[in-house]
Backbone as numpy.savetxt, mean C-alpha at the origin, in Angstrom:
# Nx Ny Nz CAx CAy CAz Cx Cy Cz
4.95 -10.66 15.91 4.82 -10.27 14.52 4.63 -8.76 14.38
5.42 -8.00 15.13 5.33 -6.55 15.05 5.73 -6.06 13.65
5.12 -4.94 13.26 5.38 -4.36 11.94 5.63 -2.86 12.12
6.64 -2.36 11.41 6.89 -0.92 11.36 6.64 -0.47 9.93
5.90 0.63 9.77 5.71 1.20 8.43 6.39 2.55 8.37
6.94 2.86 7.22 7.65 4.14 7.04 7.09 4.88 5.84
6.63 6.09 6.11 6.22 7.03 5.06 7.27 8.13 5.04
7.76 8.48 3.86 8.89 9.41 3.82 8.80 10.34 2.63
9.25 11.55 2.83 9.50 12.46 1.73 10.89 12.15 1.17
11.05 12.30 -0.14 12.35 12.06 -0.75 13.38 13.05 -0.19
14.57 12.52 0.14 15.65 13.36 0.60 15.70 13.57 2.10
14.92 12.80 2.86 14.93 12.95 4.32 15.98 12.08 5.00
16.57 11.16 4.27 17.52 10.22 4.89 16.83 9.06 5.58
15.56 8.84 5.27 14.78 7.81 5.97 15.31 6.40 5.69
15.89 6.19 4.50 16.28 4.82 4.16 17.42 4.33 5.06
18.41 5.17 5.29 19.50 4.76 6.17 19.00 4.49 7.57
18.07 5.31 8.04 17.48 5.09 9.37 16.75 3.75 9.39
15.98 3.45 8.34 15.27 2.18 8.26 16.23 1.00 8.30
17.35 1.11 7.59 18.36 0.04 7.60 18.90 -0.20 9.00
19.21 0.89 9.70 19.78 0.77 11.05 18.77 0.21 12.04
17.52 0.65 11.94 16.48 0.12 12.82 16.28 -1.37 12.57
16.26 -1.76 11.29 16.12 -3.18 10.95 17.28 -4.00 11.53
18.47 -3.45 11.45 19.63 -4.16 11.97 19.55 -4.31 13.49
19.17 -3.25 14.18 19.12 -3.29 15.64 18.01 -4.19 16.17
16.87 -4.17 15.48 15.73 -4.98 15.92 15.73 -6.38 15.33
16.64 -6.62 14.37 16.68 -7.87 13.62 15.37 -8.08 12.84
14.89 -7.00 12.23 13.72 -7.03 11.39 14.16 -7.14 9.93
13.25 -7.54 9.07 13.50 -7.57 7.63 12.96 -6.28 7.02
13.79 -5.59 6.25 13.39 -4.36 5.59 12.78 -4.69 4.22
11.50 -4.36 4.07 10.80 -4.64 2.80 10.81 -3.35 1.98
11.82 -3.23 1.13 12.01 -2.02 0.32 11.78 -2.36 -1.16
12.10 -1.43 -2.03 11.89 -1.64 -3.45 12.65 -2.85 -4.00
13.87 -3.02 -3.51 14.68 -4.14 -4.00 14.07 -5.49 -3.62
13.57 -5.58 -2.39 12.98 -6.86 -1.95 11.66 -7.12 -2.66
10.89 -6.06 -2.90 9.64 -6.21 -3.65 9.95 -6.66 -5.08
10.97 -6.06 -5.70 11.37 -6.45 -7.05 11.78 -7.91 -7.11
12.49 -8.37 -6.06 12.93 -9.76 -6.02 11.75 -10.72 -5.87
10.71 -10.27 -5.15 9.54 -11.11 -4.93 8.54 -11.06 -6.08
8.55 -9.98 -6.84 7.52 -9.72 -7.85 7.31 -10.87 -8.85
8.38 -11.49 -9.40 8.16 -12.56 -10.38 7.33 -13.72 -9.82
7.44 -14.01 -8.53 6.67 -15.10 -7.92 5.18 -14.77 -7.93
4.85 -13.49 -8.01 3.46 -13.04 -8.02 3.00 -12.68 -9.43
3.84 -12.95 -10.42 3.47 -12.71 -11.80 3.61 -11.28 -12.27
4.45 -10.49 -11.59 4.66 -9.09 -11.97 6.00 -8.95 -12.67
5.98 -8.37 -13.87 7.21 -8.14 -14.61 7.92 -6.91 -14.07
9.25 -6.81 -14.24 9.97 -5.61 -13.80 9.45 -4.34 -14.45
9.05 -4.42 -15.73 8.55 -3.25 -16.43 7.23 -2.75 -15.83
6.33 -3.67 -15.53 5.05 -3.28 -14.95 5.22 -2.76 -13.53
6.13 -3.35 -12.78 6.39 -2.88 -11.42 6.87 -1.44 -11.44
7.79 -1.14 -12.34 8.30 0.23 -12.46 7.19 1.19 -12.88
6.27 0.73 -13.67 5.22 1.59 -14.20 4.18 1.99 -13.15
3.91 1.10 -12.18 2.78 1.35 -11.27 3.18 1.63 -9.83
4.40 1.28 -9.43 4.78 1.33 -8.03 4.63 2.74 -7.46
3.82 2.89 -6.41 3.57 4.15 -5.71 3.04 5.26 -6.62
2.25 4.85 -7.62 1.62 5.83 -8.52 0.11 5.69 -8.42
-0.62 6.81 -8.51 -2.08 6.74 -8.40 -2.68 5.84 -9.48
-3.59 4.91 -9.09 -4.19 4.00 -10.07 -5.39 4.63 -10.77
-5.86 3.96 -11.81 -7.08 4.35 -12.51 -7.80 3.07 -12.89
-9.11 3.17 -13.18 -9.90 1.97 -13.46 -10.73 2.11 -14.74
-10.35 3.03 -15.61 -11.21 3.37 -16.75 -11.11 2.32 -17.86
-9.92 2.12 -18.39 -9.75 1.18 -19.50 -9.26 -0.17 -18.99
-9.25 -1.16 -19.89 -8.77 -2.49 -19.53 -7.31 -2.43 -19.09
-6.51 -1.59 -19.76 -5.10 -1.45 -19.38 -4.98 -0.80 -18.01
-5.83 0.17 -17.72 -5.84 0.78 -16.39 -6.13 -0.25 -15.32
-7.11 -1.09 -15.58 -7.49 -2.10 -14.60 -6.38 -3.12 -14.40
-5.66 -3.39 -15.48 -4.51 -4.30 -15.37 -3.45 -3.71 -14.43
-3.20 -2.41 -14.57 -2.23 -1.75 -13.70 -2.72 -1.71 -12.26
-4.02 -1.47 -12.08 -4.58 -1.47 -10.73 -4.45 -2.85 -10.10
-4.59 -3.90 -10.90 -4.43 -5.26 -10.39 -2.99 -5.50 -9.93
-2.03 -4.92 -10.66 -0.63 -5.06 -10.25 -0.39 -4.33 -8.93
-0.99 -3.16 -8.76 -0.87 -2.45 -7.48 -1.43 -3.30 -6.35
-2.56 -3.94 -6.57 -3.12 -4.84 -5.57 -2.15 -5.97 -5.25
-1.50 -6.48 -6.29 -0.57 -7.59 -6.09 0.65 -7.14 -5.28
1.12 -5.91 -5.51 2.20 -5.38 -4.69 1.76 -5.34 -3.23
0.50 -4.96 -3.00 -0.02 -4.95 -1.63 -0.05 -6.35 -1.05
-0.37 -7.34 -1.87 -0.36 -8.72 -1.39 1.05 -9.16 -0.99
2.05 -8.69 -1.72 3.43 -8.97 -1.34 3.71 -8.39 0.05
3.32 -7.12 0.26 3.52 -6.48 1.56 2.77 -7.20 2.66
1.53 -7.59 2.38 0.72 -8.28 3.39 1.29 -9.64 3.74
1.82 -10.36 2.75 2.44 -11.66 3.04 3.66 -11.51 3.94
4.43 -10.44 3.74 5.54 -10.18 4.65 5.02 -9.76 6.02
3.98 -8.93 6.06 3.44 -8.44 7.33 2.89 -9.57 8.18
2.28 -10.57 7.56 1.69 -11.66 8.33 2.78 -12.48 9.03
4.01 -12.45 8.51 5.14 -13.15 9.15 5.68 -12.35 10.33
5.54 -11.02 10.26 5.96 -10.15 11.34 7.44 -9.84 11.34
7.81 -8.94 12.28 9.19 -8.47 12.43 9.73 -7.92 11.11
8.95 -7.01 10.53 9.33 -6.41 9.25 9.15 -4.89 9.30
9.87 -4.21 8.42 9.68 -2.79 8.19 9.19 -2.63 6.76
7.98 -2.11 6.58 7.44 -1.86 5.26 7.80 -0.43 4.87
8.64 -0.30 3.86 9.18 1.00 3.47 8.34 1.61 2.36
7.53 2.61 2.70 6.70 3.28 1.72 5.50 2.46 1.28
4.92 2.83 0.13 3.83 2.10 -0.52 2.56 2.01 0.32
2.35 3.01 1.19 1.10 3.10 1.92 0.89 2.04 2.98
1.98 1.49 3.50 1.85 0.42 4.50 1.02 0.82 5.70
1.14 2.08 6.12 0.39 2.53 7.30 -1.11 2.51 7.05
-1.54 2.72 5.80 -2.96 2.70 5.46 -3.43 1.29 5.10
-2.56 0.53 4.48 -2.87 -0.85 4.14 -3.17 -1.66 5.40
-2.45 -1.38 6.48 -2.61 -2.11 7.75 -3.40 -1.30 8.77
-4.25 -0.41 8.28 -5.06 0.41 9.16 -5.91 -0.48 10.07
-5.91 -0.18 11.35 -6.68 -0.96 12.31 -5.88 -2.04 13.01
-4.68 -2.35 12.49 -3.83 -3.36 13.14 -3.08 -2.73 14.31
-3.30 -3.22 15.50 -2.70 -2.63 16.70 -1.24 -2.95 16.90
-0.70 -3.87 16.10 0.71 -4.24 16.26 1.63 -3.49 15.30
1.12 -2.39 14.72 1.87 -1.65 13.71 2.31 -0.30 14.27
3.61 -0.01 14.14 4.17 1.29 14.50 4.31 2.09 13.22
3.57 3.18 13.10 3.50 3.96 11.87 4.39 5.20 11.99
5.39 5.30 11.12 6.38 6.39 11.18 6.27 7.28 9.94
6.59 8.55 10.16 6.60 9.53 9.08 7.88 10.34 9.15
8.56 10.54 8.00 9.80 11.31 7.95 9.63 12.49 7.01
10.02 13.67 7.50 9.95 14.87 6.69 11.16 15.76 6.98
11.34 16.77 6.15 12.43 17.74 6.33 12.13 18.94 5.44
12.84 20.04 5.67 12.67 21.23 4.83 12.96 20.93 3.38
12.20 21.54 2.49 12.30 21.21 1.06 13.71 21.46 0.52
14.27 22.64 0.77 15.58 22.97 0.23 16.67 22.05 0.78
16.52 21.67 2.03 17.50 20.74 2.60 17.39 19.37 1.94
16.19 18.95 1.64 16.00 17.67 0.96 16.61 17.72 -0.44
16.44 18.84 -1.12 17.04 19.01 -2.45 18.55 18.90 -2.37
19.14 19.58 -1.40 20.60 19.57 -1.25 21.11 18.16 -0.94
20.44 17.48 -0.03 20.85 16.12 0.33 20.77 15.18 -0.88
19.65 15.27 -1.59 19.44 14.37 -2.72 20.44 14.64 -3.84
20.70 15.91 -4.11 21.66 16.27 -5.15 23.06 15.75 -4.82
23.46 15.88 -3.55 24.78 15.40 -3.12 24.85 13.88 -3.18
23.79 13.23 -2.72 23.79 11.76 -2.68 23.84 11.16 -4.07
23.09 11.74 -5.01 22.98 11.19 -6.35 23.96 11.83 -7.34
24.72 12.83 -6.91 25.66 13.53 -7.77 24.95 14.11 -8.99
23.86 14.84 -8.73 23.11 15.43 -9.83 22.98 16.94 -9.63
22.59 17.64 -10.70 22.40 19.08 -10.64 21.27 19.43 -9.67
21.43 20.45 -8.82 20.39 20.84 -7.86 19.05 21.15 -8.52
19.08 21.75 -9.72 17.81 22.03 -10.40 17.07 20.75 -10.76
17.82 19.74 -11.17 17.21 18.44 -11.47 16.68 17.80 -10.19
17.46 17.90 -9.10 17.02 17.35 -7.81 15.74 18.03 -7.35
15.68 19.35 -7.54 14.50 20.12 -7.19 13.26 19.59 -7.92
13.40 19.37 -9.21 12.29 18.88 -10.03 11.89 17.47 -9.63
12.86 16.61 -9.38 12.57 15.22 -9.04 11.86 15.11 -7.70
12.27 15.93 -6.73 11.63 15.87 -5.41 10.21 16.42 -5.48
10.01 17.50 -6.23 8.66 18.02 -6.43 7.75 16.93 -7.02
8.25 16.27 -8.04 7.45 15.24 -8.70 7.19 14.06 -7.76
8.21 13.68 -6.98 8.06 12.57 -6.04 7.01 12.89 -4.99
7.05 14.10 -4.43 6.07 14.50 -3.41 4.66 14.45 -3.99
4.51 14.99 -5.20 3.20 15.02 -5.85 2.70 13.60 -6.12
3.58 12.75 -6.61 3.21 11.39 -6.96 2.83 10.57 -5.75
3.65 10.62 -4.69 3.38 9.83 -3.49 2.14 10.34 -2.75
2.02 11.67 -2.70 0.82 12.23 -2.08 -0.43 11.86 -2.85
-0.35 11.88 -4.18 -1.48 11.49 -5.02 -1.84 10.03 -4.87
-0.83 9.19 -4.72 -1.05 7.76 -4.54 -1.86 7.51 -3.26
-1.44 8.12 -2.16 -2.14 7.92 -0.89 -3.55 8.50 -0.96
-3.70 9.67 -1.56 -5.01 10.31 -1.63 -5.98 9.50 -2.48
-5.52 9.05 -3.65 -6.40 8.32 -4.56 -6.69 6.92 -4.04
-5.66 6.24 -3.59 -5.78 4.81 -3.27 -6.36 4.58 -1.87
-6.05 5.47 -0.93 -6.52 5.29 0.45 -7.42 6.42 0.94
-7.69 7.40 0.07 -8.57 8.51 0.40 -8.14 9.22 1.69
-6.85 9.54 1.76 -6.31 10.21 2.95 -5.24 11.20 2.53
-5.14 12.29 3.27 -4.10 13.28 3.05 -2.77 12.70 3.54
-1.83 12.58 2.63 -0.51 12.00 2.94 0.16 12.68 4.13
-0.05 13.98 4.28 0.63 14.74 5.33 -0.15 14.82 6.64
-1.35 14.25 6.69 -2.17 14.31 7.90 -1.47 13.55 9.04
-1.11 14.23 10.14 -0.35 13.57 11.20 -1.11 12.47 11.93
-2.45 12.49 11.85 -3.22 11.48 12.56 -2.99 10.07 11.99
-2.43 10.00 10.79 -2.17 8.70 10.18 -0.89 8.04 10.66
-0.17 8.71 11.56 1.13 8.20 12.01 1.23 8.25 13.54
2.05 7.37 14.08 2.28 7.34 15.52 3.44 8.24 15.92
4.43 8.35 15.04 5.60 9.17 15.32 6.04 9.87 14.03
6.31 11.17 14.12 6.79 11.93 12.97 8.14 12.54 13.31
9.09 12.39 12.40 10.46 12.86 12.65 10.87 13.89 11.60
11.32 15.04 12.08 11.88 16.07 11.21 13.39 15.88 11.19
13.89 15.33 10.10 15.32 15.02 10.04 16.18 16.26 9.84
15.54 17.42 9.66 16.29 18.69 9.66 16.67 19.10 11.07
15.95 18.54 12.05 16.12 18.98 13.43 16.72 17.92 14.35
16.55 16.67 14.00 16.97 15.58 14.88 18.09 14.77 14.24
19.00 14.29 15.06 20.08 13.45 14.55 19.55 12.06 14.25
20.23 11.37 13.32 19.81 10.02 12.98 19.91 9.09 14.18
20.92 9.25 14.99 21.10 8.36 16.15 19.95 8.50 17.14
19.49 9.73 17.38 18.39 9.92 18.33 17.08 9.39 17.76
16.89 9.54 16.44 15.69 9.02 15.80 15.67 7.50 15.89
16.79 6.88 15.57 16.89 5.41 15.61 16.62 4.90 17.03
17.20 5.55 18.01 17.00 5.15 19.41 15.52 5.24 19.79
14.85 6.30 19.36 13.43 6.49 19.68 12.57 5.39 19.04
12.87 5.06 17.79 12.08 4.04 17.09 12.27 2.67 17.72
13.50 2.31 18.00 13.80 1.01 18.61 13.08 0.87 19.94
13.11 1.94 20.74 12.43 1.91 22.03 10.92 1.76 21.87
10.35 2.51 20.92 8.90 2.45 20.71 8.46 1.09 20.20
9.27 0.47 19.34 8.91 -0.83 18.76 8.84 -1.94 19.81
9.48 -1.73 20.95 9.50 -2.72 22.02 8.36 -2.53 23.02
7.47 -1.59 22.76 6.33 -1.34 23.64 5.48 -2.62 23.74
5.15 -3.07 24.94 4.35 -4.30 25.12 2.98 -4.25 24.44
2.47 -3.06 24.19 1.15 -2.94 23.55 1.13 -3.59 22.16
2.25 -3.53 21.46 2.31 -4.13 20.13 2.22 -5.65 20.22
2.85 -6.23 21.21 2.81 -7.67 21.42 1.39 -8.12 21.77
0.74 -7.33 22.61 -0.62 -7.68 23.05 -1.61 -7.65 21.89
-1.33 -6.86 20.88 -2.26 -6.68 19.76 -2.04 -7.70 18.64
-1.08 -8.58 18.78 -0.71 -9.47 17.68 -1.84 -10.38 17.22
-2.56 -10.97 18.16 -3.59 -11.96 17.78 -4.68 -11.33 16.93
-5.24 -10.21 17.41 -6.30 -9.55 16.65 -5.78 -9.03 15.31
-4.53 -8.55 15.29 -3.95 -8.03 14.06 -3.75 -9.12 13.02
-3.41 -10.32 13.48 -3.21 -11.43 12.55 -4.48 -11.71 11.75
-5.63 -11.68 12.41 -6.89 -11.92 11.70 -7.24 -10.78 10.77
-6.96 -9.55 11.18 -7.20 -8.40 10.31 -6.37 -8.49 9.03
-5.13 -8.92 9.16 -4.27 -9.07 7.99 -4.81 -10.16 7.07
-5.26 -11.28 7.65 -5.83 -12.35 6.83 -7.08 -11.87 6.09
-7.91 -11.08 6.77 -9.10 -10.53 6.12 -8.72 -9.64 4.94
-7.72 -8.79 5.16 -7.28 -7.87 4.11 -6.69 -8.63 2.92
-5.93 -9.67 3.20 -5.35 -10.49 2.12 -6.46 -11.08 1.26
-7.52 -11.60 1.89 -8.62 -12.19 1.13 -9.32 -11.11 0.30
-9.55 -9.94 0.88 -10.18 -8.85 0.13 -9.34 -8.47 -1.09
-8.03 -8.38 -0.92 -7.16 -7.99 -2.02 -7.10 -9.08 -3.09
-7.15 -10.34 -2.71 -7.15 -11.42 -3.69 -8.42 -11.38 -4.54
-9.54 -11.10 -3.89 -10.80 -11.01 -4.63 -10.76 -9.83 -5.59
-10.35 -8.67 -5.09 -10.29 -7.46 -5.92 -9.35 -7.67 -7.11
-8.21 -8.29 -6.86 -7.23 -8.51 -7.93 -7.78 -9.44 -9.01
-8.47 -10.50 -8.60 -9.05 -11.43 -9.57 -10.12 -10.76 -10.41
-10.92 -9.89 -9.80 -11.95 -9.16 -10.55 -11.32 -8.18 -11.53
-10.27 -7.50 -11.11 -9.59 -6.56 -12.00 -8.94 -7.28 -13.19
-8.49 -8.49 -12.96 -7.82 -9.26 -14.02 -8.79 -9.97 -14.95
-10.09 -9.96 -14.63 -11.07 -10.67 -15.45 -11.32 -9.92 -16.76
-10.96 -10.52 -17.87 -11.05 -9.85 -19.18 -12.49 -9.67 -19.65
-13.42 -10.45 -19.09 -14.82 -10.36 -19.56 -15.66 -9.42 -18.72
-15.05 -8.67 -17.80 -15.78 -7.73 -16.95 -15.37 -6.30 -17.26
-16.37 -5.44 -17.46 -16.11 -4.00 -17.53 -16.20 -3.51 -16.09
-15.22 -3.89 -15.29 -15.32 -3.82 -13.83 -14.96 -2.46 -13.25
-15.79 -2.00 -12.30 -15.47 -0.85 -11.47 -15.36 -1.35 -10.04
-14.51 -0.76 -9.23 -14.24 -1.32 -7.89 -15.49 -1.53 -7.05
-15.63 -2.73 -6.52 -16.66 -3.04 -5.55 -16.17 -2.69 -4.15
-17.11 -2.62 -3.23 -16.76 -2.62 -1.81 -16.73 -4.07 -1.37
-15.59 -4.52 -0.88 -15.41 -5.92 -0.49 -15.02 -5.97 0.98
-15.79 -6.69 1.77 -15.51 -6.83 3.19 -15.43 -8.32 3.53
-14.29 -8.75 4.07 -14.09 -10.15 4.44 -13.89 -10.26 5.95
-14.58 -11.21 6.55 -14.45 -11.48 7.98 -14.40 -12.99 8.19
-13.19 -13.50 8.39 -13.00 -14.93 8.65 -13.66 -15.80 7.57
-13.50 -15.41 6.33 -14.00 -16.20 5.22 -15.40 -15.83 4.77
-16.11 -15.04 5.55 -17.42 -14.55 5.14 -17.24 -13.24 4.38
-17.73 -13.19 3.17 -17.44 -12.06 2.28 -18.73 -11.36 1.87
-18.72 -10.03 1.96 -19.80 -9.20 1.45 -19.26 -8.35 0.31
-19.90 -8.46 -0.85 -19.50 -7.70 -2.04 -20.66 -6.80 -2.44
-20.38 -5.50 -2.60 -21.42 -4.57 -3.02 -20.86 -3.60 -4.05
-21.74 -3.06 -4.89 -21.30 -2.12 -5.91 -22.21 -2.15 -7.11
-21.67 -1.76 -8.26 -22.46 -1.63 -9.48 -21.75 -2.32 -10.65
-22.55 -2.85 -11.57 -21.99 -3.51 -12.74 -22.98 -3.37 -13.90
-22.53 -3.64 -15.11 -23.30 -3.26 -16.30 -24.39 -4.24 -16.71
-24.28 -5.52 -16.36 -25.27 -6.48 -16.85 -25.38 -7.66 -15.89
-26.46 -8.43 -16.06 -26.66 -9.63 -15.25 -25.58 -10.66 -15.55
-25.18 -10.73 -16.82 -24.13 -11.69 -17.19 -22.82 -11.37 -16.47
-22.49 -10.08 -16.44 -21.25 -9.69 -15.77 -21.36 -9.90 -14.26
-22.53 -9.66 -13.72 -22.73 -9.90 -12.29 -22.53 -11.37 -11.96
-23.12 -12.23 -12.75 -22.96 -13.68 -12.53 -21.51 -14.09 -12.63
-20.81 -13.53 -13.61 -19.38 -13.83 -13.78 -18.58 -13.36 -12.59
-18.87 -12.14 -12.10 -18.15 -11.60 -10.95 -18.35 -12.46 -9.72
-19.59 -12.88 -9.48 -19.88 -13.71 -8.31 -19.20 -15.08 -8.43
-19.14 -15.60 -9.65 -18.46 -16.87 -9.88 -16.98 -16.74 -9.56
-16.37 -15.63 -9.94 -14.96 -15.38 -9.64 -14.73 -15.30 -8.14
-15.59 -14.57 -7.45 -15.44 -14.41 -6.00 -15.52 -15.77 -5.30
-16.51 -16.57 -5.69 -16.68 -17.88 -5.05 -15.49 -18.80 -5.30
-14.77 -18.57 -6.40 -13.63 -19.45 -6.74 -12.37 -19.14 -5.93
-12.35 -18.01 -5.23 -11.14 -17.61 -4.50 -10.98 -18.47 -3.25
-9.82 -19.03 -3.08 -9.53 -19.85 -1.91 -9.67 -19.00 -0.64
-10.43 -19.50 0.31 -10.63 -18.78 1.57 -12.02 -18.21 1.70
-12.76 -18.10 0.57 -14.13 -17.61 0.62 -15.04 -18.76 1.06
-15.62 -18.63 2.25 -16.48 -19.68 2.80 -17.96 -19.37 2.62
-18.28 -18.10 2.64 -19.68 -17.68 2.52 -19.72 -16.34 1.79
-20.64 -16.19 0.84 -20.70 -14.97 0.04 -22.08 -14.34 0.13
-22.09 -13.05 0.46 -23.29 -12.23 0.37 -23.01 -11.11 -0.63
-24.05 -10.69 -1.35 -23.80 -9.65 -2.36 -24.93 -8.62 -2.39
-24.54 -7.43 -2.74 -25.48 -6.33 -2.99 -24.96 -5.57 -4.19
-24.99 -6.23 -5.35 -24.47 -5.68 -6.59 -25.65 -5.22 -7.45
-25.67 -3.94 -7.77 -26.74 -3.36 -8.56 -26.32 -3.29 -10.04
-27.26 -3.58 -10.92 -26.99 -3.55 -12.36 -27.38 -2.18 -12.91
-26.40 -1.49 -13.49 -26.64 -0.20 -14.10 -26.02 -0.21 -15.49
-26.78 0.21 -16.47 -26.29 0.24 -17.84 -25.49 1.53 -18.06
-24.18 1.45 -17.87 -23.32 2.63 -18.02 -23.42 3.23 -19.43
-23.49 2.36 -20.43 -23.49 2.84 -21.80 -24.73 3.68 -22.10
-25.87 3.26 -21.53 -27.10 4.02 -21.76 -26.99 5.41 -21.18
-26.41 5.49 -19.97 -26.21 6.79 -19.34 -25.25 7.65 -20.17
-24.22 7.01 -20.68 -23.21 7.74 -21.46 -23.82 8.29 -22.74
-24.70 7.49 -23.38 -25.31 7.91 -24.64 -26.24 9.11 -24.45
-26.85 9.20 -23.26 -27.79 10.29 -22.97 -27.09 11.58 -22.55
-25.80 11.43 -22.16 -25.10 12.61 -21.63 -24.62 13.52 -22.75
């Protein structure tokens, strides 16, 4: 159940490389199109998917929390594919979502900015000035998504196992390197422990998503830790009633066998009125 994750700057040519690697390894490429095809099964509309995909979330208003819940659901789609194995997760923070899983090969693709602009303009048949603006916005958006959602610098090399500069290396040599690395026996040896880590993460995301979707909670993100069905929930909430409701929601999630909590009640409105 090996998994490859790809983080890419727009205009690096990473998608074609991902397609070729998937073909050579007989892996399934989990890209935007496949996520879109799966989204209705998870209750995500095409409009909402377009609105939140790879964009920094917020948790302030009820609508913000609804969007954050959709982001969590996209992660559940990725995790469901990852638990089956032999997949390439294209973008969407896969390398951070599966942090700690030893069966994951984490890849990063970059290239010079002007070269990326030229490639993108030629590929999409658009004006170079427009391509320049779109790539700037894409870099800012994707970097912001990783920073906000995973609290990590998108460009930090420690988050990746292999980084490829497509301005310097041919696609054939990059593909050959990835295919060779993916066959490393270490990934096979790590499968068992990684399978449990993925199951733990799936349960955490299901709990978080249910709390975000709860209309009767003025919810702010809890810290949720799941280990083989044992769940620890900690954080802050506005009232005892909301705390009881949150705990009731957590207990209702399939897979939760034991619940511990450290949820503190803080009256946000009182603090706001005094400020």
